[in-house]
KEKE-3310 file (N, C-alpha, C; in steps of 0.2 Angstrom, whole numbers, plus 5000, padded with zeros to 4 digits):
npx = (5168:5164:5165:5175:5167:5155:5151:5154:5143:5132:5135:5129:5117:5110:5113:5105:5092:5090:5089:5075:5069:5072:5065:5059:5049:5053:5051:5053:5066:5071:5070:5076:5088:5097:5102:5099:5107:5115:5103:5101:5113:5113:5103:5110:5120:5114:5112:5101:5083:5070:5054:5037:5042:5043:5046:5060:5068:5080:5092:5090:5076:5063:5052:5037:5036:5040:5031:5019:5023:5023:5010:5008:5004:5002:5009:4999:4985:4987:5000:5006:5006:5013:5026:5029:5032:5020:5008:5001:4990:4994:4991:4994:5008:5015:5025:5017:5006:4997:5002:4995:4989:4985:4976:4971:4956:4950:4960:4966:4969:4977:4986:4980:4988:4996:4992:4982:4971:4966:4953:4948:4946:4958:4955:4965:4976:4987:5004:5005:5017:5017:5024:5020:5005:5001:4999:4984:4977:4983:4976:4962:4960:4963:4952:4942:4946:4951:4944:4934:4939:4952:4957:4956:4965:4977:4975:4975:4987:4996:4995:5000:5014:5016:5014:5005:4989:4975:4967:4969:4965:4950:4946:4946:4939:4932:4924:4917:4908:4914:4928:4926:4920:4929:4939:4932:4933:4946:4960:4976:4977:4980:4992:4996:4990:4986:4976:4968:4961:4954:4948:4937:4931:4926:4919:4908:4902:4895:4903:4912:4929:4943:4958:4975:4976:4984:4990:4995:5006:5011:5006:4990:4985:4972:4955:4941:4927:4928:4938:4941:4954:4963:4976:4987:4997:5008:5014:5027:5030:5039:5049:5060:5064:5066:5057:5046:5044:5044:5030:5021:5024:5018:5006:5003:5003:4993:4982:4984:4979:4967:4963:4955:4964:4965:4974:4979:4985:4992:4988:4978:4969:4968:4965:4957:4944:4932:4931:4940:4932:4920:4925:4927:4915:4909:4916:4913:4899:4899:4902:4914:4920:4917:4923:4925:4933:4945:4963:4969:4973)
npy = (4860:4875:4888:4904:4913:4910:4911:4924:4929:4923:4930:4942:4940:4938:4949:4957:4949:4953:4968:4966:4964:4951:4942:4932:4928:4913:4916:4927:4930:4923:4931:4942:4939:4929:4914:4898:4888:4898:4900:4888:4886:4894:4890:4877:4882:4885:4898:4903:4897:4887:4890:4881:4879:4888:4900:4909:4913:4922:4916:4925:4932:4940:4932:4934:4937:4925:4916:4922:4919:4903:4901:4907:4919:4936:4949:4955:4967:4968:4962:4967:4981:4981:4978:4987:4998:5004:5010:4997:4986:4979:4966:4962:4961:4949:4936:4925:4929:4924:4926:4937:4935:4939:4929:4923:4923:4910:4901:4886:4871:4875:4878:4883:4884:4894:4905:4920:4920:4931:4933:4940:4953:4968:4986:4991:4986:4973:4966:4948:4940:4947:4949:4957:4965:4983:4998:5003:4991:4985:4993:4993:4979:4978:4987:4979:4969:4971:4980:4995:5004:5002:4999:5013:5019:5010:5015:5032:5031:5028:5040:5049:5045:5046:5038:5037:5048:5058:5063:5059:5044:5047:5047:5036:5020:5011:5001:4993:4996:4998:5002:5013:5021:5024:5030:5043:5048:5048:5057:5068:5072:5066:5061:5051:5032:5030:5043:5043:5032:5035:5048:5044:5035:5043:5052:5042:5041:5053:5063:5078:5080:5091:5090:5091:5107:5122:5129:5139:5139:5127:5111:5103:5086:5085:5094:5096:5105:5119:5121:5108:5097:5083:5073:5061:5048:5039:5023:5020:5031:5045:5039:5044:5051:5066:5068:5066:5075:5087:5083:5085:5098:5103:5102:5109:5120:5123:5121:5132:5142:5140:5128:5109:5096:5080:5065:5052:5035:5023:5011:5011:5018:5007:4995:4998:5005:5008:5013:5025:5032:5034:5042:5054:5059:5059:5072:5081:5080:5086:5099:5103:5106:5118:5127:5145:5161:5157:5161:5169:5159)
npz = (4908:4908:4895:4895:4889:4889:4903:4905:4898:4905:4918:4913:4909:4919:4927:4920:4922:4935:4935:4931:4941:4946:4939:4923:4910:4900:4886:4884:4890:4879:4868:4870:4866:4874:4874:4873:4882:4890:4898:4904:4908:4919:4929:4929:4937:4950:4950:4948:4944:4938:4934:4936:4922:4910:4917:4924:4937:4949:4962:4973:4972:4973:4987:4984:4972:4966:4969:4963:4951:4951:4948:4936:4937:4941:4952:4965:4973:4991:4992:4982:4984:4995:4991:4983:4993:4999:5009:5020:5029:5045:5045:5033:5032:5038:5037:5036:5029:5014:4998:4986:4971:4955:4943:4925:4922:4914:4919:4927:4936:4947:4961:4978:4988:5002:4993:4989:4978:4964:4954:4944:4931:4930:4927:4919:4905:4903:4901:4892:4899:4912:4928:4938:4943:4937:4944:4944:4943:4956:4964:4961:4965:4977:4983:4981:4990:5003:5019:5019:5025:5027:5013:5007:5013:5008:4995:4996:5002:4989:4982:4989:4988:4975:4966:4957:4955:4963:4952:4940:4945:4947:4933:4928:4922:4931:4931:4943:4957:4971:4968:4961:4969:4981:4972:4969:4982:4987:4991:4992:5006:5016:5029:5033:5032:5044:5047:5036:5038:5050:5047:5037:5045:5055:5047:5044:5054:5056:5058:5053:5047:5046:5036:5039:5043:5046:5062:5073:5065:5062:5056:5059:5062:5061:5060:5070:5068:5076:5084:5089:5090:5082:5084:5075:5080:5072:5064:5070:5077:5084:5094:5104:5118:5117:5103:5111:5119:5112:5105:5116:5121:5108:5110:5122:5117:5109:5118:5123:5116:5117:5108:5109:5113:5106:5105:5098:5096:5084:5087:5094:5082:5074:5082:5092:5086:5089:5103:5101:5091:5100:5110:5103:5098:5111:5116:5103:5107:5120:5116:5112:5102:5096:5105:5112:5110:5105:5099:5084:5071)
capx = (5169:5160:5170:5175:5164:5149:5152:5152:5136:5129:5134:5127:5110:5108:5111:5097:5087:5090:5085:5067:5066:5073:5060:5056:5047:5058:5050:5055:5073:5075:5067:5082:5094:5099:5104:5095:5113:5116:5098:5103:5120:5110:5099:5114:5125:5110:5110:5094:5079:5066:5046:5033:5047:5042:5048:5067:5070:5085:5091:5088:5072:5059:5047:5032:5037:5041:5024:5015:5027:5023:5005:5009:5000:5003:5008:4993:4983:4992:5007:5012:5008:5017:5032:5031:5032:5015:5004:4996:4988:5000:4990:4996:5014:5017:5028:5012:5002:4997:5003:4991:4991:4980:4976:4966:4950:4951:4966:4963:4973:4980:4986:4979:4991:4999:4990:4976:4970:4962:4952:4944:4953:4958:4953:4972:4979:4993:5006:5005:5021:5019:5023:5016:4999:5001:4997:4977:4976:4983:4973:4956:4960:4964:4946:4936:4948:4951:4938:4934:4946:4960:4956:4956:4971:4982:4974:4979:4995:4999:4994:5005:5020:5016:5013:4997:4987:4969:4964:4969:4961:4942:4945:4948:4933:4933:4919:4916:4905:4918:4932:4924:4917:4938:4943:4928:4934:4954:4965:4984:4979:4981:5000:4996:4984:4980:4972:4963:4954:4951:4943:4933:4929:4923:4913:4904:4898:4892:4908:4917:4936:4946:4964:4982:4976:4988:4987:5001:5014:5010:4999:4988:4981:4964:4953:4933:4922:4933:4942:4943:4960:4965:4985:4987:5005:5009:5018:5036:5029:5042:5051:5063:5060:5065:5051:5039:5042:5038:5023:5018:5025:5014:4998:5002:5003:4987:4978:4984:4977:4959:4959:4956:4967:4965:4979:4977:4991:4991:4986:4972:4967:4966:4961:4951:4943:4924:4934:4943:4927:4915:4927:4926:4908:4906:4919:4906:4891:4900:4902:4921:4922:4913:4926:4926:4940:4951:4967:4969:4978)
capy = (4867:4882:4893:4910:4916:4907:4913:4931:4931:4922:4936:4947:4939:4938:4956:4960:4947:4958:4973:4965:4962:4942:4934:4933:4924:4911:4918:4934:4930:4921:4935:4947:4936:4925:4907:4893:4886:4903:4899:4883:4886:4899:4884:4872:4883:4888:4906:4904:4892:4887:4888:4879:4877:4893:4906:4909:4918:4922:4914:4932:4934:4942:4926:4934:4936:4917:4914:4924:4914:4898:4900:4910:4924:4943:4950:4961:4968:4970:4959:4971:4987:4981:4977:4995:5003:5008:5007:4992:4983:4974:4960:4961:4961:4945:4930:4919:4931:4922:4930:4940:4934:4940:4924:4924:4920:4904:4898:4879:4866:4879:4874:4890:4883:4901:4910:4921:4922:4935:4931:4947:4958:4975:4989:4991:4979:4969:4960:4941:4938:4953:4946:4960:4970:4988:5000:5003:4985:4983:4996:4988:4972:4981:4989:4971:4963:4975:4983:5001:5009:4999:4999:5020:5021:5010:5022:5037:5030:5028:5046:5052:5044:5049:5033:5039:5055:5058:5067:5052:5038:5048:5047:5026:5017:5005:4995:4991:5001:4999:5005:5021:5026:5025:5035:5048:5051:5048:5063:5066:5076:5061:5061:5043:5028:5031:5047:5040:5027:5041:5054:5040:5031:5049:5054:5036:5041:5058:5070:5080:5083:5094:5087:5097:5112:5125:5131:5143:5138:5120:5107:5097:5080:5085:5098:5096:5111:5127:5119:5102:5095:5076:5072:5053:5044:5033:5015:5021:5038:5048:5034:5046:5057:5073:5068:5064:5082:5091:5082:5088:5105:5106:5102:5114:5128:5123:5121:5138:5145:5138:5122:5104:5090:5073:5062:5043:5032:5018:5004:5013:5019:5000:4989:5001:5011:5011:5017:5031:5036:5037:5048:5060:5059:5065:5077:5085:5082:5092:5106:5106:5107:5126:5133:5152:5164:5156:5167:5169:5152)
capz = (4910:4903:4893:4899:4885:4892:4909:4903:4896:4911:4921:4909:4909:4928:4927:4916:4926:4941:4933:4930:4949:4946:4935:4917:4906:4895:4879:4884:4889:4871:4863:4870:4862:4878:4871:4878:4884:4895:4903:4907:4913:4926:4933:4934:4942:4955:4951:4945:4944:4933:4940:4930:4916:4908:4922:4926:4944:4951:4968:4977:4969:4982:4988:4983:4965:4964:4970:4957:4943:4953:4945:4930:4937:4942:4960:4965:4978:4996:4992:4976:4987:5000:4989:4981:4999:5002:5016:5021:5036:5049:5043:5027:5033:5041:5033:5037:5024:5008:4992:4982:4965:4949:4938:4922:4924:4912:4924:4929:4938:4952:4969:4980:4994:5002:4989:4989:4971:4963:4947:4941:4928:4932:4922:4914:4902:4905:4898:4893:4902:4916:4933:4943:4941:4937:4951:4942:4944:4961:4968:4959:4968:4985:4983:4981:4995:5009:5021:5014:5030:5025:5007:5006:5015:5003:4989:4998:5002:4983:4980:4994:4987:4969:4962:4952:4957:4963:4947:4936:4948:4946:4927:4926:4921:4935:4933:4950:4961:4975:4967:4958:4975:4982:4967:4970:4987:4988:4990:4995:5010:5025:5031:5034:5031:5048:5045:5032:5044:5056:5043:5034:5051:5057:5042:5044:5061:5055:5061:5047:5050:5038:5037:5039:5045:5051:5069:5076:5061:5063:5055:5063:5058:5058:5064:5069:5069:5074:5089:5092:5085:5081:5081:5076:5079:5067:5067:5072:5078:5090:5100:5108:5121:5112:5100:5115:5122:5106:5106:5123:5120:5104:5111:5126:5113:5105:5123:5127:5111:5115:5106:5113:5107:5107:5103:5098:5093:5079:5091:5094:5077:5070:5085:5097:5084:5091:5109:5098:5089:5105:5113:5100:5098:5117:5113:5101:5111:5125:5111:5112:5094:5098:5109:5111:5112:5100:5095:5077:5068)
cpx = (5167:5165:5168:5169:5155:5146:5150:5146:5130:5129:5130:5118:5108:5107:5104:5092:5085:5086:5079:5065:5067:5069:5059:5053:5053:5058:5054:5063:5075:5072:5073:5087:5098:5099:5100:5101:5116:5109:5099:5108:5117:5107:5105:5118:5120:5110:5103:5091:5074:5059:5042:5035:5047:5046:5056:5065:5078:5085:5089:5082:5067:5053:5040:5030:5037:5034:5019:5019:5024:5014:5005:5004:5003:5003:5004:4991:4988:4999:5010:5012:5012:5025:5034:5030:5027:5011:4999:4994:4993:4998:4992:5006:5018:5022:5022:5007:5002:4998:4997:4992:4985:4980:4971:4960:4948:4955:4963:4969:4977:4979:4987:4983:4996:4998:4984:4975:4965:4960:4950:4950:4951:4957:4960:4974:4985:4995:5007:5010:5022:5020:5022:5011:5003:4997:4989:4976:4976:4978:4964:4955:4960:4957:4940:4940:4949:4943:4939:4939:4953:4962:4958:4962:4976:4981:4978:4986:4999:4998:4999:5012:5021:5017:5007:4996:4979:4965:4963:4964:4952:4941:4945:4941:4933:4929:4916:4915:4911:4925:4932:4922:4924:4940:4939:4931:4942:4955:4971:4983:4981:4990:5001:4989:4981:4973:4968:4957:4951:4946:4938:4928:4922:4917:4907:4901:4895:4896:4912:4924:4939:4954:4970:4978:4981:4987:4995:5008:5015:5006:4999:4984:4973:4961:4944:4932:4928:4939:4944:4949:4963:4972:4983:4994:5005:5013:5024:5035:5034:5045:5055:5059:5061:5057:5045:5040:5041:5032:5019:5019:5020:5008:4997:5000:4996:4982:4977:4980:4968:4958:4960:4959:4966:4970:4977:4984:4989:4987:4979:4967:4963:4964:4956:4947:4935:4926:4936:4936:4920:4918:4927:4920:4907:4909:4915:4901:4892:4901:4910:4927:4921:4918:4926:4933:4945:4956:4967:4976:4984)
cpy = (4872:4887:4900:4916:4915:4912:4922:4933:4927:4927:4942:4947:4939:4946:4959:4957:4951:4965:4971:4960:4953:4937:4938:4927:4921:4915:4924:4937:4929:4926:4941:4946:4932:4918:4904:4889:4891:4902:4893:4882:4890:4893:4879:4874:4884:4895:4908:4899:4892:4885:4886:4880:4882:4899:4904:4914:4917:4922:4921:4933:4934:4934:4927:4935:4931:4914:4915:4919:4907:4895:4903:4915:4931:4945:4955:4962:4970:4968:4965:4978:4985:4982:4983:5000:5007:5007:5000:4988:4980:4967:4957:4960:4954:4938:4923:4921:4928:4927:4932:4941:4934:4935:4924:4920:4911:4899:4891:4876:4871:4876:4882:4890:4889:4905:4913:4924:4926:4935:4937:4951:4964:4979:4989:4986:4978:4966:4952:4940:4943:4948:4951:4964:4978:4993:5001:4998:4984:4987:4993:4982:4975:4984:4983:4967:4965:4978:4988:5004:5008:5001:5006:5023:5019:5014:5029:5037:5031:5034:5050:5050:5044:5043:5033:5045:5055:5059:5061:5045:5040:5048:5040:5025:5009:5000:4991:4996:5003:5003:5010:5025:5028:5030:5043:5052:5051:5054:5062:5070:5071:5060:5054:5039:5028:5038:5046:5036:5032:5045:5049:5036:5037:5051:5049:5037:5049:5066:5071:5082:5084:5092:5094:5104:5115:5129:5134:5140:5131:5116:5102:5090:5081:5089:5097:5103:5118:5125:5114:5098:5088:5075:5064:5052:5039:5028:5016:5029:5041:5042:5038:5051:5064:5074:5070:5073:5087:5090:5087:5096:5108:5106:5106:5119:5127:5124:5129:5143:5143:5132:5115:5100:5083:5069:5053:5042:5025:5013:5007:5014:5011:4995:4992:5007:5014:5015:5024:5036:5038:5041:5054:5061:5063:5071:5082:5084:5087:5100:5108:5108:5114:5130:5139:5155:5162:5162:5165:5163:5156)
cpz = (4905:4900:4896:4896:4889:4899:4910:4902:4902:4916:4918:4909:4917:4930:4925:4919:4932:4941:4931:4936:4950:4944:4929:4914:4901:4888:4878:4886:4882:4866:4862:4870:4867:4875:4878:4883:4890:4900:4906:4912:4920:4930:4936:4938:4950:4958:4950:4945:4941:4936:4933:4922:4912:4911:4926:4931:4947:4958:4973:4977:4975:4980:4983:4974:4960:4965:4965:4950:4944:4948:4938:4931:4938:4950:4960:4972:4984:4996:4986:4980:4992:4997:4985:4985:5001:5008:5016:5028:5039:5046:5038:5026:5036:5035:5032:5031:5017:5002:4988:4975:4959:4943:4932:4923:4920:4914:4926:4932:4943:4958:4970:4986:4995:4997:4990:4982:4968:4955:4943:4936:4930:4927:4916:4910:4904:4901:4897:4898:4910:4924:4939:4939:4940:4943:4949:4946:4952:4966:4967:4964:4975:4986:4984:4989:5003:5014:5019:5018:5028:5018:5005:5008:5012:4996:4990:4999:4994:4981:4982:4990:4978:4963:4957:4957:4957:4957:4942:4938:4947:4940:4925:4926:4924:4935:4938:4954:4967:4975:4965:4965:4980:4979:4968:4978:4990:4987:4993:5001:5016:5024:5030:5032:5038:5049:5040:5034:5047:5052:5039:5039:5055:5052:5043:5050:5062:5058:5055:5051:5043:5041:5037:5038:5048:5055:5070:5074:5061:5061:5058:5059:5055:5064:5065:5071:5069:5080:5094:5088:5088:5080:5082:5074:5074:5069:5070:5075:5085:5095:5105:5111:5121:5107:5103:5117:5118:5105:5110:5123:5114:5106:5116:5122:5112:5111:5125:5122:5111:5113:5111:5110:5110:5103:5102:5094:5086:5083:5091:5089:5073:5075:5090:5094:5087:5098:5106:5096:5095:5110:5109:5098:5105:5117:5110:5104:5117:5123:5112:5106:5093:5101:5107:5114:5110:5097:5089:5076:5066)
residu = (MET:PRO:THR:PRO:HIS:VAL:SER:ALA:ASP:LEU:GLU:ARG:MET:LEU:THR:TRP:LEU:ARG:GLN:ARG:ASP:GLY:VAL:ALA:HIS:SER:SER:ASP:LEU:LYS:ALA:SER:GLY:TRP:ARG:ALA:ALA:VAL:ILE:ALA:GLN:ALA:VAL:ALA:SER:GLY:GLU:ALA:ARG:ARG:ILE:ARG:ARG:SER:TRP:ILE:VAL:THR:LYS:ASP:CYS:ASP:ARG:ARG:ARG:VAL:ASP:ALA:ALA:SER:VAL:GLY:GLY:ARG:LEU:THR:CYS:VAL:SER:ALA:ALA:ALA:LEU:ARG:GLY:LEU:TRP:VAL:PRO:ASP:SER:SER:ARG:THR:PRO:GLU:THR:PRO:THR:HIS:VAL:ALA:VAL:HIS:GLY:THR:ALA:SER:ARG:LEU:SER:PRO:HIS:GLY:LEU:HIS:LEU:HIS:TRP:GLY:ALA:GLY:PRO:ALA:PRO:VAL:GLY:ARG:ASN:ALA:ASN:GLU:ASP:GLY:ILE:LEU:ASN:VAL:LEU:PHE:HIS:VAL:ALA:GLN:CYS:LEU:PRO:ARG:ARG:ASP:ALA:ILE:ALA:VAL:TRP:GLU:SER:ALA:ILE:ARG:LYS:LYS:VAL:THR:ASP:ALA:ALA:LEU:LEU:ARG:ARG:VAL:ALA:TRP:ARG:ARG:GLN:ASP:ALA:SER:GLU:LEU:ALA:ALA:VAL:ALA:SER:SER:LEU:SER:ASP:SER:GLY:LEU:GLU:THR:ILE:ALA:LEU:HIS:GLY:LEU:ALA:ALA:ALA:GLY:VAL:SER:MET:VAL:GLN:GLN:VAL:TRP:ILE:ASP:GLY:HIS:PRO:VAL:ASP:GLY:LEU:ILE:GLY:GLU:SER:LEU:VAL:LEU:GLN:ILE:ASP:GLY:PHE:ALA:HIS:HIS:SER:SER:PRO:ALA:ASP:ARG:ARG:ARG:ASP:ILE:GLU:ALA:ASP:ALA:ARG:LEU:VAL:ALA:ARG:GLY:TYR:VAL:VAL:LEU:ARG:PHE:ASP:TYR:HIS:GLN:ILE:LEU:PHE:GLN:TRP:SER:ALA:VAL:ARG:ASP:THR:VAL:LEU:MET:ALA:VAL:ALA:GLN:GLY:LEU:HIS:ARG:GLN:ARG:GLY:LEU:GLN:ASN:ARG)
# end
């Protein structure tokens, strides 16, 4: 039977581990003063387990962190972004989604089953025993991995949540054109990743949209020209009848002031983009972005 002293040490070590997201390299455990006997007790009790001999993870450690430890890599790209609460595409949220892991360029004999391995090094240095990439490296891999419209949405989500800021991103030596281009256009104006997708999708079609313009005392998601308003409903947007009535009332106020309002939802922006784009282009072709007789904003 373990002594009370060892049991108390075990509890303290588990607390230490959970403060570090439930995963640590055994060398870091030992360097922090945890004895091999306590580590062994944690494994024997089922409160923790050993991964690749050198990694110790708690039983409640997030699966994605365990996946990274299983190949001695670092959680990165959309997997790390999702864990940080950033916007990521729906396809990156399912249980079947492979975990994105950054590994050293000289790594070998890795089993990629259930993993999406990233071999390139990001712009920021990382610790030898890090289990997760820092935000700059996460965004670096996102820029390589996702289509441009999704990648910029993740980047701007990081800016909105104040994980980083646009000015800092523009100063980084990204070493890749895709990341450098995203840094040049990323801003904190988008209220959601969907707005970012719409903004850059329309720009690619030759339509300029200004974001978060205040009209009638309220911000609209986008304004094209003088009078064409785009409103974009997010993933879990306005599910109650009261919220829906508020949207209808807001649209009616805008129309009464001479604006044309186009409202699109999450599914349309992500999965019916060509139809959204064509609708906007048709409205512009009809001159609905240059309505006359507008009241002052």
